[in-house]
Structure formats: structure tokens, C-alpha cells
Residue, then its C-alpha position, 0 to 999 in steps of 0.5 A: m500500500a502506498h503512502w502518498v504525501k504532497i509537500s510544498y518546498e522551496r517554490n516546488a510541489y512534490i508528490l511522493d510515495l513515502e514507501r520509496v524514501a530509503a531513510f529519514c533523519c529525525s533530529p532532536n529539535g523536531k526536523i525531519t530530513f530525507s532525500l527524494p528517491d532520485g537522490n539529488t534533492t533533500l527536503i527538510l520538514t519542520p512543524s512550523a513551515n509545513p505542518e500538514a506534510y510534517q505530521t503526515v511524514r511523522n505519522y508514517i515514520e511512527h507507524s513504520l517503527g511501531q513506536s513514538l518519536k518523542 
């Protein structure tokens, strides 16, 4: 099952399947960083800049891990 999300980032709109992202980095300050499947673009999500996409990605990560990121 695909997990699609739309992310607006630096004047671009990305629609991607989170299942295709190889790795996520979750920093202590709450940022979520990951590279797009093409390997050439890195996105950084914060709860203040893109709250809906941030929460979708965070929920996906937590669901995949089976535990909270707190």
C-alpha cells in the first residue's frame, strides 16, 4: 500500500510515495530530513513551515517503527 504525501518546498510541489524514501533523519529539535528517491534533492520538514506534510511524514515514520518519536 502506498503512502502518498504532497509537500510544498522551496517554490516546488512534490508528490511522493513515502514507501520509496530509503531513510529519514529525525533530529532532536523536531526536523525531519530525507532525500527524494532520485537522490539529488533533500527536503527538510519542520512543524512550523509545513505542518500538514510534517505530521503526515511523522505519522508514517511512527507507524513504520511501531513506536513514538518523542
